All heavy atoms as TSV, in Angstrom:
chain	resi	resn	atom	element	x	y	z
A	1	GLU	N	N	0.815	-1.197	-0.020
A	1	GLU	CA	C	0.020	0.025	-0.009
A	1	GLU	C	C	0.856	1.288	0.010
A	1	GLU	O	O	0.339	2.341	0.251
A	1	GLU	CB	C	-0.952	-0.021	1.174
A	1	GLU	CG	C	-2.003	-1.120	1.116
A	1	GLU	CD	C	-2.975	-1.061	2.225
A	1	GLU	OE1	O	-3.109	0.054	2.848
A	1	GLU	OE2	O	-3.584	-2.083	2.517
A	2	ASP	N	N	2.122	1.073	-0.221
A	2	ASP	CA	C	3.012	2.255	-0.321
A	2	ASP	C	C	3.066	3.055	0.945
A	2	ASP	O	O	3.140	4.310	0.914
A	2	ASP	CB	C	2.640	3.172	-1.492
A	2	ASP	CG	C	2.853	2.409	-2.861
A	2	ASP	OD1	O	3.824	1.606	-2.899
A	2	ASP	OD2	O	2.155	2.712	-3.777
A	3	ILE	N	N	2.940	2.399	2.099
A	3	ILE	CA	C	3.096	3.118	3.399
A	3	ILE	C	C	4.516	3.351	3.614
A	3	ILE	O	O	5.365	2.446	3.528
A	3	ILE	CB	C	2.467	2.277	4.527
A	3	ILE	CG1	C	1.028	2.048	4.262
A	3	ILE	CG2	C	2.751	2.895	5.844
A	3	ILE	CD1	C	0.339	1.115	5.288
A	4	PRO	N	N	4.950	4.635	3.864
A	4	PRO	CA	C	6.346	4.894	4.080
A	4	PRO	C	C	6.921	4.223	5.287
A	4	PRO	O	O	6.208	4.021	6.291
A	4	PRO	CB	C	6.384	6.431	4.242
A	4	PRO	CG	C	5.018	6.972	4.133
A	4	PRO	CD	C	4.072	5.803	3.996
A	5	GLY	N	N	8.123	3.772	5.180
A	5	GLY	CA	C	8.837	3.124	6.262
A	5	GLY	C	C	9.910	2.202	5.755
A	5	GLY	O	O	9.946	1.902	4.548
A	6	ASP	N	N	10.734	1.756	6.666
A	6	ASP	CA	C	11.841	0.832	6.276
A	6	ASP	C	C	11.334	-0.590	6.373
A	6	ASP	O	O	11.778	-1.386	7.179
A	6	ASP	CB	C	13.065	1.086	7.158
A	6	ASP	CG	C	14.199	0.199	6.734
A	6	ASP	OD1	O	14.225	-0.219	5.573
A	6	ASP	OD2	O	15.066	-0.009	7.609
A	7	TRP	N	N	10.412	-0.932	5.445
A	7	TRP	CA	C	9.767	-2.287	5.502
A	7	TRP	C	C	10.719	-3.287	5.138
A	7	TRP	O	O	10.769	-4.422	5.684
A	7	TRP	CB	C	8.533	-2.298	4.660
A	7	TRP	CG	C	7.549	-1.306	5.133
A	7	TRP	CD1	C	7.105	-0.167	4.441
A	7	TRP	CD2	C	6.910	-1.218	6.389
A	7	TRP	NE1	N	6.239	0.587	5.167
A	7	TRP	CE2	C	6.128	-0.022	6.395
A	7	TRP	CE3	C	6.867	-1.973	7.502
A	7	TRP	CZ2	C	5.299	0.388	7.484
A	7	TRP	CZ3	C	6.124	-1.580	8.617
A	7	TRP	CH2	C	5.356	-0.466	8.565
A	8	GLN	N	N	11.643	-3.012	4.152
A	8	GLN	CA	C	12.661	-4.018	3.798
A	8	GLN	C	C	13.641	-4.283	4.957
A	8	GLN	O	O	13.982	-5.458	5.148
A	8	GLN	CB	C	13.384	-3.523	2.531
A	8	GLN	CG	C	14.297	-4.567	1.939
A	8	GLN	CD	C	13.514	-5.840	1.455
A	8	GLN	OE1	O	12.470	-5.721	0.883
A	8	GLN	NE2	N	14.123	-6.997	1.678
A	9	GLY	N	N	13.976	-3.249	5.617
A	9	GLY	CA	C	14.857	-3.382	6.797
A	9	GLY	C	C	14.225	-4.223	7.897
A	9	GLY	O	O	14.841	-5.054	8.533
A	10	LEU	N	N	12.905	-4.011	8.112
A	10	LEU	CA	C	12.178	-4.713	9.164
A	10	LEU	C	C	12.067	-6.199	8.736
A	10	LEU	O	O	12.172	-7.118	9.545
A	10	LEU	CB	C	10.818	-4.126	9.357
A	10	LEU	CG	C	10.854	-2.791	10.085
A	10	LEU	CD1	C	9.429	-2.176	10.028
A	10	LEU	CD2	C	11.248	-2.954	11.532
A	11	TYR	N	N	11.836	-6.431	7.481
A	11	TYR	CA	C	11.752	-7.784	6.947
A	11	TYR	C	C	13.115	-8.508	7.095
A	11	TYR	O	O	13.160	-9.666	7.507
A	11	TYR	CB	C	11.329	-7.857	5.489
A	11	TYR	CG	C	11.294	-9.187	4.885
A	11	TYR	CD1	C	10.300	-10.083	5.239
A	11	TYR	CD2	C	12.238	-9.677	4.023
A	11	TYR	CE1	C	10.255	-11.406	4.780
A	11	TYR	CE2	C	12.247	-10.938	3.498
A	11	TYR	CZ	C	11.202	-11.784	3.876
A	11	TYR	OH	O	11.177	-13.108	3.384
A	12	SER	N	N	14.194	-7.769	6.809
A	12	SER	CA	C	15.534	-8.359	6.976
A	12	SER	C	C	15.787	-8.676	8.439
A	12	SER	O	O	16.382	-9.744	8.778
A	12	SER	CB	C	16.598	-7.369	6.448
A	12	SER	OG	O	16.487	-7.182	5.092
A	13	GLU	N	N	15.372	-7.829	9.319
A	13	GLU	CA	C	15.466	-8.098	10.762
A	13	GLU	C	C	14.729	-9.335	11.140
A	13	GLU	O	O	15.255	-10.165	11.903
A	13	GLU	CB	C	15.052	-6.865	11.595
A	13	GLU	CG	C	15.266	-6.974	13.033
A	13	GLU	CD	C	14.820	-5.752	13.825
A	13	GLU	OE1	O	14.617	-4.669	13.219
A	13	GLU	OE2	O	14.626	-5.877	15.030
A	14	PHE	N	N	13.523	-9.447	10.652
A	14	PHE	CA	C	12.741	-10.646	10.938
A	14	PHE	C	C	13.411	-11.909	10.454
A	14	PHE	O	O	13.519	-12.923	11.144
A	14	PHE	CB	C	11.290	-10.520	10.260
A	14	PHE	CG	C	10.538	-11.713	10.246
A	14	PHE	CD1	C	9.892	-12.229	11.410
A	14	PHE	CD2	C	10.384	-12.528	9.104
A	14	PHE	CE1	C	9.161	-13.401	11.420
A	14	PHE	CE2	C	9.652	-13.695	9.074
A	14	PHE	CZ	C	9.043	-14.078	10.233
A	15	ARG	N	N	13.916	-11.865	9.178
A	15	ARG	CA	C	14.608	-13.048	8.626
A	15	ARG	C	C	15.846	-13.383	9.406
A	15	ARG	O	O	16.090	-14.560	9.657
A	15	ARG	CB	C	14.964	-12.782	7.155
A	15	ARG	CG	C	13.794	-12.662	6.195
A	15	ARG	CD	C	12.923	-13.856	6.172
A	15	ARG	NE	N	13.639	-15.130	6.057
A	15	ARG	CZ	C	13.146	-16.311	6.280
A	15	ARG	NH1	N	11.909	-16.438	6.608
A	15	ARG	NH2	N	13.844	-17.368	6.170
A	16	ASP	N	N	16.572	-12.373	9.871
A	16	ASP	CA	C	17.766	-12.632	10.677
A	16	ASP	C	C	17.438	-13.341	11.986
A	16	ASP	O	O	18.107	-14.268	12.376
A	16	ASP	CB	C	18.508	-11.308	10.953
A	16	ASP	CG	C	19.208	-10.711	9.779
A	16	ASP	OD1	O	19.382	-11.457	8.716
A	16	ASP	OD2	O	19.509	-9.546	9.785
A	17	LEU	N	N	16.325	-12.937	12.586
A	17	LEU	CA	C	15.852	-13.538	13.836
A	17	LEU	C	C	15.518	-15.025	13.613
A	17	LEU	O	O	15.924	-15.890	14.373
A	17	LEU	CB	C	14.671	-12.792	14.431
A	17	LEU	CG	C	14.991	-11.403	15.010
A	17	LEU	CD1	C	13.618	-10.733	15.336
A	17	LEU	CD2	C	15.881	-11.518	16.179
A	18	ILE	N	N	14.753	-15.298	12.532
A	18	ILE	CA	C	14.335	-16.634	12.263
A	18	ILE	C	C	15.463	-17.498	11.803
A	18	ILE	O	O	15.633	-18.662	12.309
A	18	ILE	CB	C	13.162	-16.608	11.179
A	18	ILE	CG1	C	11.969	-15.806	11.690
A	18	ILE	CG2	C	12.814	-18.048	10.771
A	18	ILE	CD1	C	11.330	-16.321	12.935
A	19	GLU	N	N	16.275	-16.948	10.991
A	19	GLU	CA	C	17.375	-17.786	10.460
A	19	GLU	C	C	18.448	-18.038	11.496
A	19	GLU	O	O	19.242	-18.983	11.387
A	19	GLU	CB	C	17.997	-17.143	9.188
A	19	GLU	CG	C	17.027	-17.231	8.034
A	19	GLU	CD	C	17.456	-16.388	6.865
A	19	GLU	OE1	O	18.577	-15.760	6.903
A	19	GLU	OE2	O	16.720	-16.356	5.848
A	20	GLY	N	N	18.530	-17.202	12.506
A	20	GLY	CA	C	19.516	-17.348	13.579
A	20	GLY	C	C	19.111	-18.440	14.601
A	20	GLY	O	O	19.871	-18.804	15.470
A	21	LEU	N	N	17.926	-18.952	14.458
A	21	LEU	CA	C	17.420	-19.976	15.352
A	21	LEU	C	C	18.008	-21.307	14.971
A	21	LEU	O	O	17.922	-21.726	13.809
A	21	LEU	CB	C	15.880	-19.929	15.302
A	21	LEU	CG	C	15.104	-20.651	16.443
A	21	LEU	CD1	C	15.422	-19.953	17.779
A	21	LEU	CD2	C	13.631	-20.619	16.137
A	22	PRO	N	N	18.537	-22.066	15.934
A	22	PRO	CA	C	19.073	-23.402	15.619
A	22	PRO	C	C	17.914	-24.381	15.267
A	22	PRO	O	O	16.731	-24.137	15.503
A	22	PRO	CB	C	19.767	-23.839	16.878
A	22	PRO	CG	C	19.382	-22.871	17.973
A	22	PRO	CD	C	18.721	-21.695	17.382
A	23	ARG	N	N	18.312	-25.430	14.663
A	23	ARG	CA	C	17.304	-26.412	14.179
A	23	ARG	C	C	16.499	-27.014	15.319
A	23	ARG	O	O	15.364	-27.260	15.212
A	23	ARG	CB	C	18.056	-27.546	13.450
A	23	ARG	CG	C	17.214	-28.406	12.565
A	23	ARG	CD	C	18.082	-29.319	11.781
A	23	ARG	NE	N	18.469	-28.656	10.486
A	23	ARG	CZ	C	18.096	-29.091	9.303
A	23	ARG	NH1	N	17.383	-30.183	9.213
A	23	ARG	NH2	N	18.471	-28.444	8.258
A	24	SER	N	N	17.153	-27.198	16.438
A	24	SER	CA	C	16.494	-27.690	17.618
A	24	SER	C	C	16.701	-26.738	18.805
A	24	SER	O	O	17.559	-26.954	19.631
A	24	SER	CB	C	16.948	-29.102	18.000
A	24	SER	OG	O	16.697	-30.084	17.040
A	25	PRO	N	N	15.910	-25.659	18.799
A	25	PRO	CA	C	16.129	-24.596	19.831
A	25	PRO	C	C	15.734	-25.062	21.216
A	25	PRO	O	O	14.806	-25.920	21.350
A	25	PRO	CB	C	15.264	-23.454	19.322
A	25	PRO	CG	C	14.183	-24.099	18.557
A	25	PRO	CD	C	14.822	-25.314	17.919
A	26	THR	N	N	16.375	-24.483	22.184
A	26	THR	CA	C	15.995	-24.758	23.594
A	26	THR	C	C	14.801	-23.781	23.954
A	26	THR	O	O	14.457	-22.830	23.214
A	26	THR	CB	C	17.169	-24.412	24.503
A	26	THR	OG1	O	17.425	-22.992	24.472
A	26	THR	CG2	C	18.409	-25.224	24.213
A	27	THR	N	N	14.278	-24.028	25.107
A	27	THR	CA	C	13.112	-23.191	25.553
A	27	THR	C	C	13.588	-21.778	25.754
A	27	THR	O	O	12.914	-20.822	25.426
A	27	THR	CB	C	12.523	-23.810	26.848
A	27	THR	OG1	O	12.097	-25.107	26.654
A	27	THR	CG2	C	11.399	-22.967	27.368
A	28	ALA	N	N	14.841	-21.663	26.265
A	28	ALA	CA	C	15.395	-20.306	26.541
A	28	ALA	C	C	15.621	-19.569	25.213
A	28	ALA	O	O	15.319	-18.355	25.147
A	28	ALA	CB	C	16.674	-20.434	27.272
A	29	GLN	N	N	16.039	-20.279	24.225
A	29	GLN	CA	C	16.242	-19.653	22.869
A	29	GLN	C	C	14.917	-19.215	22.271
A	29	GLN	O	O	14.793	-18.119	21.644
A	29	GLN	CB	C	16.967	-20.576	21.954
A	29	GLN	CG	C	18.441	-20.767	22.341
A	29	GLN	CD	C	19.090	-21.915	21.526
A	29	GLN	OE1	O	18.465	-22.969	21.253
A	29	GLN	NE2	N	20.341	-21.718	21.146
A	30	LEU	N	N	13.936	-20.061	22.429
A	30	LEU	CA	C	12.583	-19.727	21.976
A	30	LEU	C	C	11.994	-18.494	22.696
A	30	LEU	O	O	11.363	-17.659	22.118
A	30	LEU	CB	C	11.659	-20.928	22.039
A	30	LEU	CG	C	11.910	-22.071	21.046
A	30	LEU	CD1	C	11.044	-23.235	21.394
A	30	LEU	CD2	C	11.730	-21.556	19.618
A	31	GLN	N	N	12.270	-18.441	24.005
A	31	GLN	CA	C	11.748	-17.325	24.776
A	31	GLN	C	C	12.412	-16.051	24.343
A	31	GLN	O	O	11.816	-14.981	24.219
A	31	GLN	CB	C	11.967	-17.576	26.294
A	31	GLN	CG	C	11.393	-16.428	27.190
A	31	GLN	CD	C	9.940	-16.282	27.056
A	31	GLN	OE1	O	9.205	-17.250	27.068
A	31	GLN	NE2	N	9.479	-15.042	26.809
A	32	LEU	N	N	13.762	-16.098	24.107
A	32	LEU	CA	C	14.482	-14.956	23.614
A	32	LEU	C	C	13.930	-14.491	22.205
A	32	LEU	O	O	13.723	-13.305	21.951
A	32	LEU	CB	C	15.969	-15.227	23.520
A	32	LEU	CG	C	16.891	-14.112	23.000
A	32	LEU	CD1	C	16.783	-12.894	23.945
A	32	LEU	CD2	C	18.306	-14.597	22.943
A	33	LEU	N	N	13.650	-15.441	21.330
A	33	LEU	CA	C	13.146	-15.134	20.052
A	33	LEU	C	C	11.778	-14.517	20.202
A	33	LEU	O	O	11.474	-13.503	19.477
A	33	LEU	CB	C	13.007	-16.467	19.194
A	33	LEU	CG	C	12.345	-16.257	17.800
A	33	LEU	CD1	C	13.170	-15.342	16.909
A	33	LEU	CD2	C	12.107	-17.590	17.156
A	34	LEU	N	N	10.957	-15.048	21.047
A	34	LEU	CA	C	9.621	-14.422	21.299
A	34	LEU	C	C	9.735	-12.978	21.737
A	34	LEU	O	O	9.056	-12.153	21.232
A	34	LEU	CB	C	8.851	-15.254	22.327
A	34	LEU	CG	C	7.490	-14.731	22.730
A	34	LEU	CD1	C	6.539	-14.633	21.541
A	34	LEU	CD2	C	6.889	-15.590	23.835
A	35	ASP	N	N	10.685	-12.727	22.671
A	35	ASP	CA	C	10.899	-11.379	23.119
A	35	ASP	C	C	11.322	-10.456	21.991
A	35	ASP	O	O	10.838	-9.302	21.877
A	35	ASP	CB	C	11.892	-11.346	24.275
A	35	ASP	CG	C	11.443	-11.997	25.532
A	35	ASP	OD1	O	10.189	-12.239	25.668
A	35	ASP	OD2	O	12.301	-12.375	26.311
A	36	GLU	N	N	12.249	-10.928	21.149
A	36	GLU	CA	C	12.747	-10.145	20.026
A	36	GLU	C	C	11.603	-9.898	18.992
A	36	GLU	O	O	11.492	-8.838	18.448
A	36	GLU	CB	C	13.950	-10.817	19.412
A	36	GLU	CG	C	15.142	-10.788	20.331
A	36	GLU	CD	C	16.362	-11.607	19.833
A	36	GLU	OE1	O	16.086	-12.525	19.011
A	36	GLU	OE2	O	17.473	-11.348	20.245
A	37	LEU	N	N	10.818	-10.955	18.725
A	37	LEU	CA	C	9.731	-10.772	17.765
A	37	LEU	C	C	8.664	-9.817	18.293
A	37	LEU	O	O	8.045	-9.070	17.548
A	37	LEU	CB	C	9.159	-12.141	17.407
A	37	LEU	CG	C	9.977	-13.079	16.526
A	37	LEU	CD1	C	9.306	-14.451	16.424
A	37	LEU	CD2	C	10.220	-12.431	15.162
A	38	THR	N	N	8.413	-9.873	19.575
A	38	THR	CA	C	7.463	-8.987	20.229
A	38	THR	C	C	7.940	-7.541	20.086
A	38	THR	O	O	7.173	-6.616	19.754
A	38	THR	CB	C	7.313	-9.300	21.703
A	38	THR	OG1	O	6.743	-10.672	21.777
A	38	THR	CG2	C	6.270	-8.360	22.389
A	39	GLY	N	N	9.203	-7.279	20.254
A	39	GLY	CA	C	9.827	-5.941	20.009
A	39	GLY	C	C	9.705	-5.517	18.588
A	39	GLY	O	O	9.351	-4.328	18.318
A	40	LEU	N	N	9.889	-6.417	17.698
A	40	LEU	CA	C	9.828	-6.097	16.252
A	40	LEU	C	C	8.339	-5.781	15.980
A	40	LEU	O	O	8.037	-4.831	15.214
A	40	LEU	CB	C	10.263	-7.259	15.430
A	40	LEU	CG	C	10.240	-7.104	13.899
A	40	LEU	CD1	C	11.136	-5.966	13.475
A	40	LEU	CD2	C	10.595	-8.431	13.222
A	41	ARG	N	N	7.410	-6.533	16.496
A	41	ARG	CA	C	5.981	-6.265	16.295
A	41	ARG	C	C	5.604	-4.907	16.774
A	41	ARG	O	O	4.870	-4.139	16.144
A	41	ARG	CB	C	5.132	-7.371	16.959
A	41	ARG	CG	C	3.671	-7.107	16.930
A	41	ARG	CD	C	2.926	-8.254	17.701
A	41	ARG	NE	N	1.557	-8.053	17.704
A	41	ARG	CZ	C	0.840	-7.348	18.563
A	41	ARG	NH1	N	1.467	-6.720	19.572
A	41	ARG	NH2	N	-0.432	-7.199	18.479
A	42	THR	N	N	6.111	-4.541	17.978
A	42	THR	CA	C	5.807	-3.230	18.553
A	42	THR	C	C	6.360	-2.158	17.649
A	42	THR	O	O	5.650	-1.143	17.400
A	42	THR	CB	C	6.449	-3.139	19.959
A	42	THR	OG1	O	5.904	-4.162	20.768
A	42	THR	CG2	C	6.217	-1.821	20.557
A	43	ASN	N	N	7.519	-2.301	17.118
A	43	ASN	CA	C	8.054	-1.309	16.210
A	43	ASN	C	C	7.236	-1.168	14.947
A	43	ASN	O	O	6.975	-0.056	14.522
A	43	ASN	CB	C	9.531	-1.783	15.807
A	43	ASN	CG	C	10.250	-0.733	15.028
A	43	ASN	OD1	O	9.806	0.353	14.828
A	43	ASN	ND2	N	11.459	-1.064	14.581
A	44	ILE	N	N	6.762	-2.291	14.364
A	44	ILE	CA	C	5.932	-2.222	13.218
A	44	ILE	C	C	4.596	-1.508	13.513
A	44	ILE	O	O	4.128	-0.617	12.783
A	44	ILE	CB	C	5.658	-3.647	12.651
A	44	ILE	CG1	C	6.954	-4.219	12.069
A	44	ILE	CG2	C	4.550	-3.654	11.623
A	44	ILE	CD1	C	6.902	-5.715	11.798
A	45	LEU	N	N	3.977	-1.851	14.632
A	45	LEU	CA	C	2.708	-1.182	15.054
A	45	LEU	C	C	2.895	0.269	15.248
A	45	LEU	O	O	1.999	1.077	14.845
A	45	LEU	CB	C	2.131	-1.886	16.260
A	45	LEU	CG	C	1.622	-3.294	16.084
A	45	LEU	CD1	C	1.139	-3.884	17.399
A	45	LEU	CD2	C	0.464	-3.281	15.107
A	46	ASN	N	N	4.004	0.675	15.862
A	46	ASN	CA	C	4.265	2.102	16.078
A	46	ASN	C	C	4.333	2.810	14.794
A	46	ASN	O	O	3.795	3.963	14.617
A	46	ASN	CB	C	5.489	2.297	16.892
A	46	ASN	CG	C	5.367	1.957	18.340
A	46	ASN	OD1	O	4.246	1.915	18.859
A	46	ASN	ND2	N	6.481	1.635	19.029
A	47	GLN	N	N	5.038	2.227	13.791
A	47	GLN	CA	C	5.181	2.878	12.509
A	47	GLN	C	C	3.819	3.046	11.824
A	47	GLN	O	O	3.497	4.058	11.176
A	47	GLN	CB	C	6.157	2.116	11.606
A	47	GLN	CG	C	7.630	2.306	12.097
A	47	GLN	CD	C	8.591	1.759	11.073
A	47	GLN	OE1	O	8.355	1.713	9.860
A	47	GLN	NE2	N	9.730	1.307	11.548
A	48	LEU	N	N	3.034	1.960	11.894
A	48	LEU	CA	C	1.692	2.013	11.271
A	48	LEU	C	C	0.771	3.022	11.985
A	48	LEU	O	O	0.033	3.753	11.346
A	48	LEU	CB	C	1.056	0.636	11.317
A	48	LEU	CG	C	1.730	-0.420	10.446
A	48	LEU	CD1	C	1.076	-1.782	10.644
A	48	LEU	CD2	C	1.527	-0.017	8.911
A	49	GLU	N	N	0.856	3.141	13.323
A	49	GLU	CA	C	0.079	4.121	14.054
A	49	GLU	C	C	0.440	5.528	13.704
A	49	GLU	O	O	-0.393	6.382	13.572
A	49	GLU	CB	C	0.170	3.841	15.558
A	49	GLU	CG	C	-0.570	2.678	16.050
A	49	GLU	CD	C	-0.398	2.400	17.506
A	49	GLU	OE1	O	0.120	3.243	18.208
A	49	GLU	OE2	O	-0.785	1.312	17.945
A	50	ILE	N	N	1.729	5.764	13.544
A	50	ILE	CA	C	2.200	7.089	13.123
A	50	ILE	C	C	1.564	7.423	11.742
A	50	ILE	O	O	1.129	8.565	11.512
A	50	ILE	CB	C	3.744	7.109	13.061
A	50	ILE	CG1	C	4.281	7.152	14.499
A	50	ILE	CG2	C	4.251	8.404	12.316
A	50	ILE	CD1	C	5.793	6.905	14.603
A	51	GLN	N	N	1.553	6.518	10.865
A	51	GLN	CA	C	0.994	6.701	9.510
A	51	GLN	C	C	-0.523	7.012	9.629
A	51	GLN	O	O	-1.006	7.927	8.934
A	51	GLN	CB	C	1.261	5.548	8.596
A	51	GLN	CG	C	0.741	5.727	7.225
A	51	GLN	CD	C	1.454	6.848	6.481
A	51	GLN	OE1	O	2.601	7.179	6.728
A	51	GLN	NE2	N	0.729	7.513	5.573
A	52	VAL	N	N	-1.215	6.260	10.393
A	52	VAL	CA	C	-2.632	6.453	10.614
A	52	VAL	C	C	-2.928	7.833	11.137
A	52	VAL	O	O	-3.788	8.555	10.666
A	52	VAL	CB	C	-3.299	5.328	11.461
A	52	VAL	CG1	C	-4.707	5.694	11.849
A	52	VAL	CG2	C	-3.261	4.046	10.692
A	53	LYS	N	N	-2.199	8.198	12.234
A	53	LYS	CA	C	-2.402	9.525	12.851
A	53	LYS	C	C	-2.117	10.658	11.814
A	53	LYS	O	O	-2.817	11.634	11.779
A	53	LYS	CB	C	-1.540	9.683	14.089
A	53	LYS	CG	C	-2.014	8.854	15.241
A	53	LYS	CD	C	-1.050	8.924	16.409
A	53	LYS	CE	C	-1.515	8.100	17.538
A	53	LYS	NZ	N	-0.586	8.050	18.674
A	54	SER	N	N	-1.082	10.463	11.053
A	54	SER	CA	C	-0.695	11.479	10.004
A	54	SER	C	C	-1.797	11.615	8.964
A	54	SER	O	O	-2.181	12.713	8.588
A	54	SER	CB	C	0.606	11.047	9.306
A	54	SER	OG	O	0.837	11.912	8.256
A	55	THR	N	N	-2.369	10.516	8.568
A	55	THR	CA	C	-3.458	10.494	7.585
A	55	THR	C	C	-4.726	11.158	8.207
A	55	THR	O	O	-5.394	11.987	7.527
A	55	THR	CB	C	-3.782	9.081	7.172
A	55	THR	OG1	O	-2.615	8.487	6.624
A	55	THR	CG2	C	-4.929	9.034	6.113
A	56	LYS	N	N	-5.014	10.834	9.454
A	56	LYS	CA	C	-6.188	11.447	10.136
A	56	LYS	C	C	-6.068	12.989	10.273
A	56	LYS	O	O	-6.954	13.712	10.102
A	56	LYS	CB	C	-6.410	10.803	11.443
A	56	LYS	CG	C	-7.072	9.434	11.439
A	56	LYS	CD	C	-7.347	8.917	12.798
A	56	LYS	CE	C	-7.952	7.578	12.765
A	56	LYS	NZ	N	-8.247	7.046	14.119
A	57	GLN	N	N	-4.815	13.399	10.629
A	57	GLN	CA	C	-4.610	14.860	10.767
A	57	GLN	C	C	-4.774	15.583	9.457
A	57	GLN	O	O	-5.396	16.662	9.430
A	57	GLN	CB	C	-3.204	15.118	11.339
A	57	GLN	CG	C	-3.043	14.746	12.750
A	57	GLN	CD	C	-1.639	14.893	13.304
A	57	GLN	OE1	O	-0.731	15.149	12.521
A	57	GLN	NE2	N	-1.491	14.734	14.585
A	58	ARG	N	N	-4.273	15.014	8.336
A	58	ARG	CA	C	-4.519	15.620	7.058
A	58	ARG	C	C	-6.034	15.658	6.721
A	58	ARG	O	O	-6.495	16.626	6.223
A	58	ARG	CB	C	-3.798	14.856	5.981
A	58	ARG	CG	C	-2.314	15.216	5.940
A	58	ARG	CD	C	-1.635	14.560	4.789
A	58	ARG	NE	N	-0.961	13.413	5.386
A	58	ARG	CZ	C	-0.780	12.273	4.755
A	58	ARG	NH1	N	-1.160	12.128	3.535
A	58	ARG	NH2	N	-0.222	11.283	5.355
A	59	GLY	N	N	-6.753	14.625	7.108
A	59	GLY	CA	C	-8.219	14.621	6.837
A	59	GLY	C	C	-8.924	15.650	7.621
A	59	GLY	O	O	-9.813	16.324	7.127
A	60	ASN	N	N	-8.549	15.819	8.863
A	60	ASN	CA	C	-9.143	16.802	9.742
A	60	ASN	C	C	-8.855	18.234	9.243
A	60	ASN	O	O	-9.710	19.099	9.306
A	60	ASN	CB	C	-8.676	16.646	11.163
A	60	ASN	CG	C	-9.237	15.447	11.824
A	60	ASN	OD1	O	-10.204	14.889	11.336
A	60	ASN	ND2	N	-8.643	15.020	12.906
A	61	ALA	N	N	-7.677	18.493	8.747
A	61	ALA	CA	C	-7.319	19.838	8.258
A	61	ALA	C	C	-8.180	20.167	7.040
A	61	ALA	O	O	-8.659	21.314	6.917
A	61	ALA	CB	C	-5.820	19.847	7.891
A	62	ASP	N	N	-8.431	19.179	6.200
A	62	ASP	CA	C	-9.270	19.464	5.001
A	62	ASP	C	C	-10.702	19.764	5.434
A	62	ASP	O	O	-11.334	20.631	4.869
A	62	ASP	CB	C	-9.260	18.207	4.055
A	62	ASP	CG	C	-7.959	18.081	3.396
A	62	ASP	OD1	O	-7.167	19.020	3.350
A	62	ASP	OD2	O	-7.696	16.945	2.957
A	63	TYR	N	N	-11.169	19.078	6.437
A	63	TYR	CA	C	-12.515	19.273	6.920
A	63	TYR	C	C	-12.649	20.672	7.553
A	63	TYR	O	O	-13.646	21.378	7.277
A	63	TYR	CB	C	-12.829	18.215	8.005
A	63	TYR	CG	C	-14.238	18.353	8.571
A	63	TYR	CD1	C	-15.358	18.005	7.857
A	63	TYR	CD2	C	-14.412	18.940	9.860
A	63	TYR	CE1	C	-16.615	18.141	8.346
A	63	TYR	CE2	C	-15.668	19.070	10.365
A	63	TYR	CZ	C	-16.792	18.697	9.675
A	63	TYR	OH	O	-18.025	18.877	10.152
A	64	ILE	N	N	-11.638	21.082	8.308
A	64	ILE	CA	C	-11.727	22.426	8.943
A	64	ILE	C	C	-11.667	23.530	7.893
A	64	ILE	O	O	-12.394	24.549	8.014
A	64	ILE	CB	C	-10.600	22.565	9.914
A	64	ILE	CG1	C	-10.840	21.650	11.120
A	64	ILE	CG2	C	-10.440	23.994	10.409
A	64	ILE	CD1	C	-9.682	21.478	12.099
A	65	GLU	N	N	-10.903	23.331	6.857
A	65	GLU	CA	C	-10.827	24.336	5.789
A	65	GLU	C	C	-12.129	24.544	5.043
A	65	GLU	O	O	-12.468	25.628	4.624
A	65	GLU	CB	C	-9.764	23.957	4.760
A	65	GLU	CG	C	-8.357	24.088	5.311
A	65	GLU	CD	C	-7.264	23.628	4.316
A	65	GLU	OE1	O	-7.641	23.443	3.118
A	65	GLU	OE2	O	-6.175	23.471	4.733
A	66	ARG	N	N	-12.979	23.527	4.993
A	66	ARG	CA	C	-14.254	23.686	4.342
A	66	ARG	C	C	-15.170	24.448	5.190
A	66	ARG	O	O	-16.064	25.137	4.934
A	66	ARG	CB	C	-14.854	22.322	4.036
A	66	ARG	CG	C	-14.014	21.536	3.061
A	66	ARG	CD	C	-14.711	20.225	2.776
A	66	ARG	NE	N	-13.781	19.439	1.887
A	66	ARG	CZ	C	-14.012	18.191	1.683
A	66	ARG	NH1	N	-14.967	17.541	2.127
A	66	ARG	NH2	N	-13.186	17.546	0.875
């Protein structure tokens, strides 16, 4: 949808996390991966929320001008 952001960088970060996982990970390694993926998810959601807020502000400005 052409949303601005470093989506390729985030995808690369995701792939690095997944590919860094051993074939038979321990519970501790899986917990660490979960924590890192949760942080990545939070980062993605923050970027999307910034975009939504930016879009809403532009819409409100147009409304006020009318």
